[in-house]
C-alpha positions, 0 to 999 in steps of 0.5 A: 438422496432425498430433494431437500437434501439436494436442494440444501447441498445446492444452497451451499454450493451457491453461497461458498461460491458467492462468499468466494467471489466477494473474497476474489474482488478485493483482499483486505489487508488489515494495517498493525495497530498502531499507537498515536503518539503522545501530543496528537488529537485527531479533529472531528468530522467537520474539522476533518472536512477543511482538509479533505483536499489536502494531500498525502505522501503515501508510501507503498513498500513493494513485495521484492523477489529472489530474497531467498537466493540474495541471501544464499549469494550473501553467505557464498561471498562471505565464506572464505571456502567459496570460490565467489569470496569478496565477490561483493554486488554492486548495489545495482545488481541486488536492486535488479535481483531483488525489486519487482518485475517491470510487469509487476510495477507496471501493474500497481501503477496502471492501478493508480492511474484507473483509479484518477492518479496521473503519472506525475503523482507516483514516483518510484524509488532508486530501489525499485521497492518502494513507490510514493503516491501523492493524493488528496485526503478524501481520494485516498479514502476511495482508493483503499476504502479505508477511513482516514482522520486528521491529528494535530499535534498539540505543541508544534501543530503540525498536521497528520493524516492516519488511515485508521480501517487499515486498506483494500487492495484488488488480488490483482496486485495484492501480492506485489505489495508487503504494505501501504504506510498509515500514518502521513504527515499533510503537504500544506504547501499551498503551492501545491495543487490539491489533487482529489477525486474530482479531478 
């Protein structure tokens, strides 16, 4: 093999390793295209800046586990010929079966905490497969590496924010999250603290 060919092989190998390294650092997820409902109009850049410190409540769907097992149990309790017929599971039993493990949930919570989100801004729903996180519009841009636009409804005057460019998640929690909601009503209660990247 010639020296030139060897150098080309080494160069290509280094390029592949470099690309893989960047892919492993962050896994990019693009949200499904969302058509803005009629009546919503986006603010220009200067008007958007007025809402940068306003807070939004972001809902995160956590990846369920044991879904195949849940389906199997469903058919067993529905089959008159099964010994499990009629033995329906309680909500708590279903929750404990399919909800993420404590370890996975802690990983997500710790990731938010590492991004200047405190515990009282994070709420794990009773079903344990959804999580709500309160943060400012600007901080959501930083954490999810996205571009959040602010919209106003022409008739009602309601204000909402939307992640325009999808969002990024680190590979440590990538498989633990199904999706992040991209359209968020602004919490305009002036008594609520404006939580920002500076806090």
